[in-house]
MIMI-630575 format. One record per atom (N, C-alpha, C): x negated, y, z negated. Coordinates in steps of 0.001 Angstrom, whole numbers, plus 524288, in hexadecimal, padded with zeros to 5 digits. Layout:
N
XYZ/...
//
This chain:
334
7FB0B85A5D829D2/7FFEB8592382718/7FF1C859B78212F/8030C85B9C81E7A/802D785C2B818CA/804D38571481660/8017A8548381343/8029E84F5181127/801FB84F5A80B3A/805B184CF38088C/8058384C7E802D1/80578846B780171/801DF845257FDFE/8013B83FA27FC96/8028883ED77F6DD/8065F83B7C7F5D2/807BC83A0E7F07A/804CF835137EF03/800F7835A97EB8F/7FDF3831247E9DB/7F828831FD7EAB0/7F542832D67E66E/7EFB88342F7E6D5/7EC2582FBA7E549/7EE0982AF07E5DD/7EAA8826737E50E/7E6C2825EF7E981/7E40B821917E9AC/7E008820CF7EDA9/7E24D8211C7F32F/7E6D381EA97F40B/7E91081E757F949/7EB2F823C27FAF7/7EE12826587F796/7F00582B857F8F1/7EB9E82F557FA02/7E77582EF67F6E9/7E3018327C7F799/7E01C831547FCA7/7DF5282C5D7FDE3/7DCA982AEF802BC/7DFB582CDF8077C/7E4E182C5C80750/7E81182E4280BAC/7E7FC8343680BEB/7E7C8836CB80772/7E75E83C7F80765/7E25583E3880A11/7DE1383B89808F6/7D91783CC580B6C/7D95D83C0581153/7DBCD837C4812F2/7DC7A836AF81883/7DF8883B0981B3B/7E3BD83CB8818B4/7E719840B581B0B/7E4698460781B3D/7E129847318175C/7DE1284C0481792/7DA3C84BBA81C26/7D7C48473C81CD1/7D4368467A82146/7D7058477682670/7DC0A8461D82692/7DF11846C882B65/7E10A84C5382C29/7DF9084FDE828A5/7E0D78556182950/7E5FA8571E826EE/7E84B853E2823A8/7ED508553F8214E/7EC968584281C31/7F0A385B1C81AB4/7F0CE85E05815C9/7F31885A57811AF/7EFBD8584080E37/7F146853E580AD5/7F1078556D80514/7F5348540C8023D/7F54B854A87FC92/7F65184F597FA1F/7F32684E017F638/7F389849017F37F/7F5C6849EF7EE0B/7F9E98470F7ECBB/7FC95847CA7E7BC/7FB33843757E3E0/7FA228450B7DF05/7F9868415B7DAB0/7FD9C842997D691/7FFC783E947D421/8039183F6E7CFF2/800F18419F7CB11/7FBB58411B7CAD4/7F8B6842A37C62F/7F5EB847D47C72E/7F79884C167C4A5/7F5098512D7C57E/7EF3D851207C441/7EDAF84E1E7C04C/7E82684DDD7BEDE/7E4F984B527C33A/7E706847157C555/7E458844757C9A6/7E411847F67CE6F/7E86184A927CFB3/7E87A84E0D7D439/7E46B8525C7D3AE/7E417854AA7CF03/7E04E858DC7CE1F/7DABD856D67CE90/7D9C88522B7CC7C/7D48884FED7CCBF/7D2F484EBF7D25C/7D68E84CA17D56E/7D55884B7E7DAE7/7D43C8507E7DDEF/7D759854827DCE5/7D68C8597A7DF98/7D15485BED7DE0F/7CFE785B497D917/7CB1285DBD7D723/7C62F85ACD7D8EE/7C6598558D7D8B5/7C1A9852737D9C3/7C13D850A27DF6A/7C5A3850A37E23B/7C58A84E937E78D/7C4E2848B17E7AE/7C68F846107E378/7C5F6840677E32B/7CAEC83DEA7E0FD/7CBBA839087E284/7CFD2835CA7E043/7CD2F830F27DE11/7CD8B830007D8E9/7CAEB82B777D691/7CC578264E7D92A/7D0DC826127DBC2/7D27C821407DE5C/7CF508202C7E348/7CC7B8241B7E531/7C9338237F7E9DB/7C3A5825337E872/7C0F1821CE7E5C9/7BBBA8231A7E3DB/7B80A824737E852/7B52F828B27E79E/7B14882A377EB74/7B35182D137F02E/7B85A82E487F03B/7BABA830F27F4B3/7BBDC8369B7F342/7BA7483A2B7F6A9/7BB6D83FBB7F5D1/7C0538415A7F8C6/7C3E7843FB7F622/7C8AB845CE7F8A9/7C77084A6D7FC3C/7CA1184AD28009C/7C91A84F3980429/7CAE885461801C7/7C82B85886802F2/7C97085DA1800B3/7CEDC85F8B80243/7D0BF85DDE806B4/7D5D385FAC80882/7DA7085CFC805F7/7D97A8593880284/7DDBA856587FFFB/7DF748591A7FB00/7E46B85A8A7FAC1/7E69F85CEE7F609/7E8C1858A37F286/7E816859487ED5F/7EA13855867E994/7ED86858727E5B1/7F218856477E483/7F5D2858EA7E126/7F8C7855097DDC8/7FB26856FC7D99F/7FEC5853E67D670/80455855F37D702/80514859837DAA2/80A3785BE87DB85/80CF18593D7E017/81110856347DF25/813AF8536C7E36A/81676857037E739/8175885BE67E5A6/81A1885F947E91B/816C68612E7EDC2/811CF85FAE7EDBA/80E76860F67F22D/8103E85E827F743/813BC85ABE7F6EC/815A2858297FBAD/819BF85B547FE94/81B7685F957FC55/81FE5862647FEA0/81ED78648380416/819F28658D8055B/818A88678C80A87/8164D8635A80E10/8161085E8880C2F/8138185A6180F2E/816D985899813C5/8143685727817ED/816D7854DA81C79/816DC84EE581C1B/8133984CC681907/812EE847248182C/8115D8463B81282/81415842A580FE9/812A78412380A98/8111D83B6480AA1/80CD783A3D807F6/80ABF834F6807B8/80B28833068021E/80D2082E3C80176/80DAC82BEF7FC3F/809C8827717FBAD/8066B827D17F798/8026D823D17F6CE/801AC822597F113/805C98224A7EDE4/8052C820817E879/8057B81A8D7E83E/80446818237E3BF/80553812857E327/80B1A811727E418/80C4880CB87E5EA/811A980B7B7E767/8157980C117E2DB/813CD80AB27DE1B/8176680AF47D9AD/818BB810937D831/815CE8145B7DA4B/816C0819DC7D915/8194A81CD47DD97/81A0281A507E208/81BDD81D3B7E696/8212E81FBA7E5AB/824BF81CDE7E33C/829F881F047E264/829BB823F97DF0D/826B9823DB7DADB/8266F828757D77B/823B082CF57DA44/81FA282BCE7DD39/81CE082FEE7E017/820698323C7E44D/8234B82EE87E704/826EC830DE7EAFE/82B1A8344C7E884/82CC4832F07E3CA/830908362D7E109/82E6083B857DFB0/8295A83BB37DE3F/826C5840B17DD34/8265C843E17E236/82547841357E682/82471843E87EB7E/82979845DF7EDFB/82DB7842F77ED4B/83285843EE7F040/834658499B7F04B/8346284C6F7EBE3/8364D851D67EC0A/832EA855887EF50/82E2A853C37F099/82A7A857357F338/8297A855B87F8E8/82BBD8516C7FAAB/82AEC84FA88000B/82F8A8517E80356/82E7B854E08070F/8329E8572580A41/835058531A80DE8/83A098538E80F1B/83C6F850238130A/839748508781831/8389884C0E81A97/835CC84BF581F8A/82FFA84B0781EF4/82DDC84B8581A38/8285184A828195B/82736844AD81A08/8231D8436381CEB/821B283DEA81DB4/81F5B83BC2818AA/8215B83752816D9/81F64834BC81227/81CAD82FB1813BA/817EE82EF4811DE/814DE82A4F8132D/813838275D80E2E/814B28225880E10/8132F81F0E809A3/80E1581C5280AE6/80A3481D1B80782/8054881A38807EB/804C68166E8035A/809198155D800BE/8093F811E47FC37/80B3080C827FDE2/8089F808767FC06/80A088031E7FD75/80C6C800607F8BF/811307FE827F955/813987FBBF7F500/819577FACF7F5D8/81BAF7F7E57F244/8214E7F6E77F212/823007F8597EC94/827067FB857EC27/828957FD737E707/82AF97F92B7E3AE/829127F8B97DEE3/82B3A7F4EC7DB39/830CF7F65C7D9D9/834247F2767D9C1/839957F3457D836/83D3B7F45F7DCBC/83B537F6EF7E0CE/83EA77F8307E552/83D097F5467EA3F/8382D7F3657EA64/835DC7F0EA7EF06/835AC7F49F7F3B0/8359A7F9AE7F29D/8356F7FD8F7F6CF/82FDC7FE817F897/82F4C7FF4F7FDB4/82A49800F77FFD4/82975806C97FEC0/824A3808877FF46/8236480DEC7FDD7/8263F811E380147/826BD810CF8064C/829868147A809B4/82F46814C780851/831778107F80668/836F68108F804C9/837B38141380006/833E8814077FC86/8343A8177D7F7F8/8340F81D2F7F9B9/8308681E7A7FD4A/8302E823DF7FF2C/8353982580801DE/8377482203804F7/83C60823498079F/840C88242D803B7/840A8821537FF7D/844C0821C37FB87/84460826E07F883/83F99828BD7F795/83ED582D2C7F417/83E32832607F6F1/83B738325B7FB64/83A9D8373B7FE36/83F6C838B68015B/83F7683D7B80357/843CC83F458069D/8446383BA480B55/8492E83A2A80CB5/84A03836A08111F/847DA838B081649/846FA83DC88169E/844E18400481B71/83EF883F6B81BE8/83C7083D2E817F8/836C383C658182D/8357B8373E81AEA/832E58376D81F68/8313983290821E9/82D2082FDF81E82/82D5482AA981E58/829BD827B681B08/8267C8240481E60/82172823DC81D4E/81DDF8205081FF1/81A7781D9C81BEA/817AD8199D81DB0/814438168681A4E/80EDA8165281CBF/80AD1816F781983/8056F8164A81B3D/8032B811AF8184C/8016080DAB81B1E/7FF8D808EE81891/7FB518065E81BD9/7F8968029A81977/7F4817FFD181C4F/7EFC07FEDA818EE/7EBB47FC6E81B17/7E6F47FB2481827/7E39C7FFF88174C/7E41E8026F812D0/7E1E4807AF8122D/7E063808BA80C82/7DC098069580AC8/7DA35807C180583/7D8A880D7980526/7DA798100C80109/7D975815A080053/7D39E816C780017/7D09C8133D7FDC2/7CAFE8141C7FD3C/7C86B814DD80292/7CA2F811F080678/7C7D38125180BA4/7CA0B816DE80EC6/7CF1A817D180E51/7D17481C4081113/7CF0B8215880F2E/7CE1C821CE80A19/7CBDF8269B807EF/7C6498277F809D2/7C3B48235880B8D/7BE67823CD80D99/7BE4D823DF81392/7C2E58249B815D5/7C37B8252881B79/7C1798205D81E6A/7C2BB81BC381C50/7C15D816DE81EE2/7C5E88152D8225A/7C4B8812858269F/7C8A58112482A8F/7CD1E80DFC82828/7D1E980FB682933/7D69C80D69826DC/7DB0B80D9482AD5/7DE92809C582A8C/7E335809C482DDF/7E819808F082AAB/7EC2F80BE282BD0/7F12280B79828F4/7F5BD80B7882CB4/7FA6580AF582A70/7FF4A80AF982D5F/802DE80F3A82B3E/8050D8126182EBD/809208162082D59/80E50813D282F21/811B58129E82B6A/816A180FFB82CB3/81B438137C82B91/81ED1813B682F43/823B68168882E99/827A7814648327B/82C96814A383104/830A581316834AF/831428171C83908/82F4581BC98382F/82F6B8200083C08/82A098207083E9A/829BB81F61843A3/824BE81F6584656/821F8824A7845EB/824E3828DF84659/8227F82E1184622/81FEF82F09840D2/8225F82D2783CA6/8202E82DD08376E/81B3B82A96836DA/81B5C825B6838B0/816B3822618386A/81234824CC83B72/81359826FC83FF7/80F3B8295684329/80D3982E65840C5/810908313683DFC/80EC9835E283B3A/80AE683467836F4/80C3C83061833E2/808B582E9682FBF/8039182CAB83223/803ED829E78366B/7FF3E828238392E/7FBC382CBC83A9F/7FE16830C583CC2/7FB168356283E66/7F8A58382D839BA/7FB86838928357E/7F9A083B77830EA/7F4FB838BD82E5E/7F5208339582E0A/7F12B830B982B1D/7EC9882EC982E6C/7ED5182E2083356/7E96082B7183686/7E4BA82EF3837BD/7E00F82CB183750/7DB5182F4383938/7D77382B1E83B0D/7D2A582CAA83C11/7CEEA8290583E70/7CD518248C83AC2/7CE578250F835AD/7CD06820E783200/7D1CE81E8782F5B/7D66B8208A83080/7DB3C81E9482E22/7DF3681DDC83285/7DF888191183471/7E2EC817ED838E5/7E8588165A836F4/7EC62818828395C/7F1C681784837B3/7F4F98157183C48/7F7A08112083B6E/7FB3C80EEB83F3D/800CC80FCF83D5D/8047F8101D840F0/809F5810D583F6B/80CD580BA283F89/810DD80B3E83C56/813F18067783BD5/819618081083A0F/81D67805A383C1D/822B9806FC83A7A/824DA8034B83650/821D17FF39834F2/8239D7FB558312A/822357FD1182B99/825448009782984/82440802A08243D/824B47FE408202F/828987FAEC820BF/829697F6A781D02/8249F7F32081CC7/822E37F15382150/81E6B7EDD08217D/819777F05681F7B/8187D7F52C820FC/813BF7F7E381F48/813B07F87381960/818127F9E481710/8182A7FAAE81166/817DE7F58C80E62/81A847F17D81031/81A3C7EC8280D66/814C57EA3180DBE/812437EAB881246/80CDF7E8E7812C3/8095C7EBC980EE3/80A007F0EE80E94/806BD7F40C80B20/8076C7F2B780568/80C1E7F110803F5/80D297EFB17FE81/80B6D7EA287FD34/80CF67E66E80068/80C187E0F17FF1A/806657DF577FFCE/8037F7E1F88033D/7FDFA7E08B803D5/7FB097E1637FEB4/7FCE37E4D77FB57/7FA607E58F7F63F/7FB137E0CA7F2C9/7FF9E7DE577F328/8008F7D9757F04B/7FCF17D5357F261/7FCB77D4DE7F78B/7F9637D0F47FA0C/7F3AC7D1B77F873/7F1FA7D69E7F806/7EC877D7B87F6AD/7EB397D5FD7F124/7EEE57D6697ED89/7EDE67D46E7E842/7ECE37CE8A7E884/7F02C7CBC87EB76/7EF677C6297EC12/7EA417C4D67EEA8/7E8A77C8077F269/7E3AD7C7157F50A/7DF2A7C7CC7F139/7DFA77CBA47EDC6/7DBBC7CC507E9BB/7DB857C7977E620/7E00A7C5597E4E0/7E0327C0A67E1A2/7DD4D7BC307E458/7DE247BB987E977/7DB6C7B7897EC76/7D58A7B83B7EBFF/7D3B47BD0D7EC7F/7CE1A7BE117EBF4/7CC477BD2E7E65A/7CF7E7BECF7E295/7CE017BE217DD22/7CD787B86D7DB9D/7D0867B5107DE25/7D03D7AF727DD2F/7CBFD7ACCA7E06A/7C9597AFCE7E3C9/7C52D7ADC97E73A/7C71D7A9517EAA4/7CBAE7AA187ED05/7CE037A5F97F035/7CBD37A5C17F5BD/7C8E97A9C67F75E/7C6577A98E7FC6D/7C92F7AC69800C0/7C68A7ACE68052A/7C89D7AFD28099B/7CD147AD0480C50/7CCE27A7D480C80/7D12F7A4EE80EF1/7D64D7A61080C21/7D6207A5DA806FE/7DAD77A6D1803E8/7DCC07AC67804A6/7D9137B008804F6/7DA977B5848059D/7DD2F7B66080AEB/7DB1C7B3F580EF7/7DD7D7B46981429/7E2ED7B1F981440/7E3727AD70811C7/7E8907AAE18115C/7EC647AE6780E89/7EABD7B06E80A26/7EE1E7B3BE806EE/7EFF37B894809E6/7EC587BB6980C4F/7EDB77C04680EF4/7F14B7BF538139B/7F0467BB2981686/7F36A7BA0881B2A/7F8FA7B893819B7/7F98B7B535815DF/7FED07B3AB81447/801AE7B81E81183/7FED17BB6A80EC5/801497BFEC80C50/8037A7C39B8106D/8009A7C449814B2/8028A7C7AE818DD/8075C7C55281B78/807887C02F81C0E/80C2B7BDAF81E43/810E07BE8C81AB6/810007BE39815AE/814207BF28811D3/816187C4C681229/812757C86881294/813DB7CDEC812F5/816F07CF0D817EA/8158B7CC7981C34/818487CD5682122/81E057CBC8820C1/81F197C78B81E02/824867C5D981D43/827847C9DA81A05/8250B7CBC3815E3/827937CFB181295/828C27D4A2815B5/825017D668818CA/825D47DB2281BEA/82A627DA7581FAD/82A7D7D60882256/82EA67D5218261D/833FC7D4E382373/834477D23A81F02/839477D1BF81C45/83B257D70581A33/837737DA7F81903/838DB7DFAB816FD/83A427E38681B51/839A77E1E682032/83AFC7E55382490/836537E78382770/8319D7E5C082601/82CEE7E778828B7/82B717E3C182D16/826DC7E4AB82F4C/825027E18C833B6/8206B7DE2183205/8208A7D9288337E/81C287D5AE83242/817147D7AA834A2/8176F7DA168393A/812B77DBE483BF1/80FBF7DFFB838C6/812817E2F783584/80FE07E6E68324A/80BDF7E46282EAD/80CE87DF9282D12/809607DCDE8297A/804237DBA082BFD/803D17DB9283128/7FED67DA82833C6/7FBD37DF7D834FD/7FE077E3F78339C/7FB897E8F0834C8/7F88D7EB2A83031/7F7437F0308308D/7F42B7F2CC82C8B/7F6E47F2DB8273A/7FC007F3DC82731/7FEDA7F42182242/7FF507EED181FAA/7FEF87EA9D822C0/7FF697E559820B3/7FA267E2BE82007/7F85E7E00E82417/7F3727DD35823CC/7EED97E0C48227B/7EEBD7E56D824DC/7EA697E8F9823CF/7EA097EA7081E1A/7EE657EC0281BE1/7EE6A7EDAA81661/7ED827E910812C1/7EF877E47781431/7EEB07DFE5810EA/7E8EA7DE6C810C3/7E6467DE9D81546/7E0BF7DD388157F/7DD927E0C2811DF/7DE597E5E58126A/7DB1F7E97580F5A/7DC5D7E91F8097F/7E1487E84180831/7E2BF7E80A802AA/7E1207E2E68002A/7E1167DEB680336/7DF8A7D9A78011F/7D9A07D90A800A7/7D6A87DBCA803E8/7D1157DABC8043F/7CD8C7DF208025E/7CF947E3D9801E2/7CC2F7E84A800C0/7CACF7E8C57FAF8/7C6057EA897F9F8/7C4637EBAC7F49E/7C7487F0597F26C/7C9947F3A47F5CE/7CC917F82E7F40B/7D1F57F6A97F1F8/7D3AE7F1DD7F32B/7D9157F04A7F214/7DA037EF497EC4A/7DD527F27D7E9E6/7DEAC7F1AD7E463/7E1DE7ECB27E3AE/7E51C7EB6B7E77E/7E84C7E6B47E71E/7E4E77E1CE7E750/7E1417E1AB7EAF2/7DDA77DD397EB39/7DA767DCCD7E638/7D8A47E1387E438/7D5727E12D7DF87/7D8797DF017DADE/7DD657E07C7DA66/7E0997DE627D626/7E11D7D87A7D6A3/7E2317D6A07DB5B/7E2A37D1057DC37/7DD907CE297DB23/7D92F7D08D7DC95/7D40F7CE357DBA8/7D3267CD5F7D5D3/7D4727D14D7D2BC/7D3CA7D0E47CD14/7D75C7CCAA7CACE/7DC247CC6A7CCC1/7DFD77C8737CADE/7DDE47C3017CC53/7DBFF7C26E7D12C/7D9F77BD617D2D3/7D54D7BB987CFAA/7D2667BF577CD8C/7CDD87BE0D7CA53/7CF3C7BD417C49A/7D44B7BDB27C363/7D6057BC687BE1D/7D8017C0D77BAD5/7D7F37C5997BCCD/7D9D17CA097B9B2/7DFC47C9EF7B94A/7E1F27CB217B4B6/7E7A37CBC87B457/7E9687D03A7B7DE/7EE477CFF57B9A3/7F0417D3CF7BD57/7EFB87D9587BB3C/7F15D7DA377B66A/7F1237DF817B42E/7EB877E1957B40E/7E7D97DE387B2BC/7E2607DFD17B299/7E06F7E1247B80E/7E1E77DDFD7BBE2/7E0377DEFB7C141/7E23D7E4397C332/7E7277E5647C214/7E9677EA5B7C3C8/7E69B7EEF07C130/7E53D7EE4F7BC38/7E2637F2747B97C/7DCEE7F33A7BBC0/7DA467EEF27BCE4/7D4E57EF517BECF/7D49C7F1DD7C42F/7D88B7F10F7C757/7D8917F3947CC7A/7D8A47F97E7CBD1/7DB777FB5A7C7F1/7DB3A800E07C68D/7DE6A804847C9F3/7E1B78027B7CD42/7E524805AD7D090/7EA01802717D1BE/7EDD1804DB7D440/7F2B7802297D55C/7F1C47FD857D900/7F3947F8F57D76B/7F35A7F4417DAB0/7F8D17F3777DCF0/7F9A47F58E7E197/7FEEE7F5AC7E3DB/8013F7F03C7E484/7FDF97EC617E59A/7FFFD7E7227E67D/802947E4BF7E1BB/801077E6757DD0F/803787E4757D84E/809477E5D17D84A/80A8B7EAA57D998/80FFB7EC5B7D9B0/812D97EA307DE7F/8100F7E9FF7E2E3/812817E8227E7B6/813E37E2617E76D/811187DF577E43D/812437D9C17E3D6/817CF7D8DC7E1D7/8194D7DBC57DDD8/81E987DB387DBBC/822AB7DD147DF9C/821897E16D7E242/825487E38A7E607/825C87E0097EACD/821707DDBC7EC88/821A57DA327F106/824F07D5687EFCC/824637D3537EB0B/827927CEDE7E98F/82D567D0457E977/82E8E7D4DE7E755/833FB7D6977E724/8363B7D7457EC9C/833327D9B17F007/834FF7DA847F565/8359E7D5567F843/831E27D1C57F783/832467CCB07FA0D/8371D7C9B87F864/838597C9DC7F35A/83D0C7C73C7F16F/841ED7C9C17F3B2/841E97CEE07F412/8466B7D1AD7F630/847547D0437FBE9/8430E7CF787FED2/8436A7CE5C8046C/843827C8878059B/842E77C54B8019C/842EE7BFA980275/83E107BDA98052D/839867BFFB803EE/8349A7BE7880667/8312D7BBAA80269/82F327B71C803DA/82B957B44380077/8262E7B6C1800EF/823D97B81B7FC8C/81EBC7BAB07FC86/81B137B7AD7F8DF/8193F7B3147FA7B/8162C7AFD47F6E1/8111A7B2647F50F/80E7C7B5537F87E/809897B7BD7F6E5/80A8D7BC597F344/80E257BFBE7F4B5/80F7B7C41A7F13C/8118E7C20E7EC0A/814927BDDB7EC50/816A67BB897E77A/812407B97F7E402/80E357B7667E672/809CD7B5617E37C/806CB7B9C87E0D7/805F17BE097E3AD/8033E7C2857E165/806857C4CF7DCFC/80B9C7C5307DDCA/80F237C7157D9A9/80EAC7C3AE7D4CA/80E817BE8A7D58B/80E237BB007D11C/809267BBC27CDFE/804E17BCDC7D0AD/7FFEA7BDE07CDFD/800367C3037CAFD/802887C6FD7CD62/802A57CC367CB0C/8068F7CCB97C698/80B217CA4D7C73C/80F677CB547C39A/810EF7C6A97C031/80F4E7C1F97C1AC/810FC7BD577BEC4/80C697BA577BC6D/807D97BCAA7BCAE/803207BA5F7BA63/801E57B4FD7BCAA/8032F7B4367C1A3/801F87AF3F7C42D/7FC187AEC57C51D/7FA1C7AA247C484/7F4877A92E7C53D/7F3177A9917CB0E/7EF337ACC87CC78/7EDD17AD6D7D204/7EC4D7A8577D4BD/7E9357A4FE7D234/7E7987A01E7D4B4/7EC4179C857D5AD/7EFB279C0E7D1E6/7F459798D37D2A0/7F7D879B217D6E2/7F80C7A0467D72C/7FB3A7A2D97DB20/7F93F7A1857E098/7F4217A1827E147/7F1E07A01F7E65B/7F32779A7E7E7C0/7F2A6796FF7E3F7/7F3DB791807E513/7F998790CC7E68C/7FD02793C97E416/8028D793827E565/803877953E7EB02/800F87997A7EC97/8018679B4F7F1F9/7FF7D797427F5D6/7FB06794EF7F4A3/7F8BE791127F82A/7FC0978C1E7F87A/7FF3378B147F47E/80258786527F461/807DD786F57F65E/8090B78B747F8C0/80E5978C417FACF/80F937885D7FF32/81491787A38004E/81640783E58043F/813D0785158098D/8131C780EF80C9D/8110C78184811E7/814EC784928154C/812C97878C818EE/8162878AA181C57/8133E78C248213D/8160E78E3882520/813AF79045829EA/81185795B1828D7/80D447971882B9B/80B1379C4C82AD4/80EC97A08382CDA/8112A79F8E8315A/814BD7A359833A7/81A117A0CC83477/81E0D7A4048350E/823607A201835E1/824287A0CD83BAD/8239B79BF483D11/824A579A4C84270/826A6794B484263/8291B7932B846A9/82B1678DD58470F/8278B78A8D84A89/826E97859E84916/823B87822784C4E/826A6780AE8514B/823CD7809E8559C/8262577ED285A86/8275B778F785A1E/82BFA7779685BD2/82D927721E85B8F/82C5576F61860AB/
//
């Protein structure tokens, strides 16, 4: 299959390598002609240190290369997806399958990434989502990984599954696009908070408490937005949250760790040295929660640390002092 990828960061590049391994004709697009030329010349992407790009991977700065593609993959940072999709739109033929590998909620509109693609691309383009616990550093080194291909159209989800799946990259299908995308976005917010917990040296008990209650909060948000609570227990939910909260590769966790150790937010974001998606998703999650009438105490706490200069230790004490309640919504037998 002829595949064109918009976004030459670590994730887009790792997926390009995977698709070349699967025998596809793959072109990777960068908005920066200098970067594209350097990648083509050296066979390296600085975002994936120590990884050699496959010889069969083409790299370009020309967005028109998508005109002959049967599938286009979008993997830019979430805040850039709309502009990248606008660049791509004139070159993506009607009927071409569009796949979002970007996790986030758009600031100002509260739109999910697939909604942006549907809004900008030709209406005849089927849209799917690829999400799950999948650090680019490990995928690029062909380490065992599992993801979810989500689409409202079963045939489209199964096509994406077939295109991406191999012996080291397992793909499951899911029709809950809403749940898969919200899990992928909000787990980044949760991971910043988990980093704060570690930065404060609060211990494993606190981390387990935090992650479990954060997932319960996310499940309510997904359901209220039209998704399925069960998605939160799968790869796109619990799986992605675990890896993002605990992995050394996680930029969101690293930012939270620095903040928990006393670094100002701006300094922490700079030190991470790459896009910290959870910083942007925190504001969007709060906006979406207010719109849907969902209480999000953990996301609200992370937002307060990031945007309102709230003290992390005081924030934890506030969470621990919330009113007593039942763990699950059920009635006592009389």
